[in-house]
C-alpha positions, 0 to 999 in steps of 0.5 A: 555793579561795583560801589563808587565814591559818591560824596565827600564832606569835611567838618571843622570840629572843636577843639582843633580837628578836621573830620572827613566823611566819605560816602559810597553810592551803596550808603557805606560811610567811612571817616577820616581825620585830616587835621592840620593844627592851625590850618584846618580850613586850608586842609579842608579846601585841599580835601575838596580839590583832591577828592575830585580825583577819586569821585565816582571811583571804586573805593576799594582801590586804596593803593591806586587812589593814594598814588593818584591823590599824592602824585596827581598834581605837579606840586606835591607833599607838605603838611596841607596836601599830605594831611588832606590825603591822610584824611581821605585815606583813613576814610577809604580804609574804614569803608573797606573794613566795613564792606568786608566786615573786618577791622582794618588791622586784619586787612594789614596782615592780621594782629601781632599783639592783643593790646597797645600801650598808650601815654598821655600828656602832662604839664601843658605848653609851659610845664609846671606841677608835673609831679602832681599831674604825673601822679594823677595820670598814674592813678588813672592807670597810665604807665607812661606820660609825655611832657614838654621839656621846657617853656620858651628857651633862649638860644643859649639858655643858662645853666639854671634854666637847664637844671630846672628842666631836668629837675621837672623831668626827674620829679615826674619820673619819680611820681610815675614810679619804678615801672612808669615812663616819662617821654620828653618833647623838646618840641623843636624849641631847643637850639642845637647848642642847648640840645647837646647840653640838655641831652647830657644833663638828662642822661641820669634821669633816663627818659623814655625818649626825647622828641623833636630834639631839633626842628625838622628842617634841621634833621641833618643834625640828628646824627650828631645828637644820636652819637652823643647820647644813649637816650632814644631820640624820636621825631616825625610829626612834621615829616610827611613821607618815606623820603623825609624819614629816610635821612633821620633813620640814617642819622640814628633816630630810634623812634619814628613818630609819623602822624597818620593824619599828616603823613599820608594816612594808614597807607604811607605810615605802614610803609614808613614803619616797614622802612624804620624796621630795617633800621631797627627803629620803633614806631610810636605814631604822633596823635594829639588829635581826635578819635578817628586819628587815634583809631587809625593809629591803633589799627596800624599798631595792632598789625605792625611788629615794631610799634612800641607805644601810642600817644593819645589826647584825652585831657591834653591841654589843647582840649579846652572846648572838646575832648577825645571821647565827646563825639563817640557813641561807644566811649569804652573802646579807648578805655585803658587797662593797666596802661593798655588799650585792648584790641577790638573786633568792630569792622573798619576803624572800629569806632562809631561817631555820633553823626548828629553831634559831628554836624552840630559841631561842624556848624559851629566850626573853629579857628584854632591857632597855635600860640606865637612866642617871643624871647626876652629880646623881642625876637621870635621863639619856637613854640 
């Protein structure tokens, strides 16, 4: 008799995660992460509703379930729905790998690399003392870091403010050494006029990439920016499908950053990566989230030729009430060696959570919200 999906649970876990537990009638458990930062409770309700479509079904039919979950309602897409599907999709891949006794990357065609380079965050929301933090990251073995390019920024920033942003990047780059890299996140808080100027000023510093140079709803502007700079432009954490990635790829984006907890899980992000490859673009999944999300990203990366580097959240400034490794039984799986995480052979997503700790944390819950910023004139500022 074919195994069936029998139970779906969600857990709001600090600092801001939404974990998804899917169990089959045969007792196989898969984990996923469907976090929508700041709207995790909303995503949990969406998971409850969407899971009705797959309850009692064969868990191995992942592609069919993805089609049904994404298209089984007249209204589709967006951060909440896509993230709900993502959490369930990750859990189904975890179940399939565990059932067959192989890691997920084997189900995606097998490994194309032995290890994955990772980067960490420095500087927080309002970057300061980045040189010291970059040096500390280098001491832990990381060879790459990412930092916010600016704090809240006026629509037409002064030359002094832009120069100071460049100086911070240069200081971090120097602290990382000749073999180190620094990625810059504009976080969508940089206006188009400022982006043109700041990209020009950053050219001599040669950052690894500039992320979200403009807000995703203005993705039609990327072609102009890409034509003006040699710095690789990256985007994608707030794009949720192949269809949304297509215009930015056509506009010259060099690095796509889908979030496997937002953009349809492993199933859709593998397709996004393949489409990006046809444009010569690289894959660097967004992942300032929890251990299941990171494991899913790494499984995809081990099997994807154009994967270049992986974000991870250990010590990130959001993690004040919990950190990446807190709920893991074996924390060594994410240990970095010379800036890389080694491939592992454990089945499924390859990580084991302390379920009692997850349930205890889920009982506490969380209500994480992103900050609201305003400019000097009192108007809204992008965070």
